[in-house]
Steps between C-alpha positions, in 0.01 A plus 500: 500500500433450130310804371411355160189313626388812688533707183319237292210467746472879520486536122253214452280632781498851355438382143203288607361762737513779244365273225200410714434864580533589130239238409259654748584852381423411137150394607452827686522685167154373406343478846294753687498409865213719614357270762531170679326312220745617232794434730374148574461412131836659422671260742371203300629609159746246363792743470445629853489150647813410304666817632416403857634149436830639370528735800434200728778304329730798549424483873604134501829594334556771762430248778763269350743792487427575865582140584857534374591855607439756769186708465719810534669398174235331286211738565679826411660336196172351375312822564765709326501279192121511508508883483738493204285247312185698582647814344607308191159339454326833558716663237503227234153349536287785631683798347548666837739791515823451690660817632833582655363431849420142394853449371644649818277274709607190309865598540452546874320164527779321315763672715308394810493140382878511445556646848279236665669223302844626599396517865396133489839382374 
């Protein structure tokens, strides 16, 4: 099996998924979701709708990835890359603190991806 497409789909999925979530998160900085009314109007902000659209596109990419590889390979890989991208976006865009436990978690995720990939060969 050629792993390059699996890696590419995983990276594209994660990049789109995290980008969509980041768009929504940026709108949450100025929103106060105190009730159903505020939540409803929040969902129709342009950046939030765009964020949902990007997340939807990421789901389509994941579906394509699932069509070419086993779920036991593509899903852990895509999810692991998603975690790594999420930490990076949190750190660089939202100034979130990253501690040693985060680094250890990322290392364990990447090691898990390598183990799963090796098991599939």
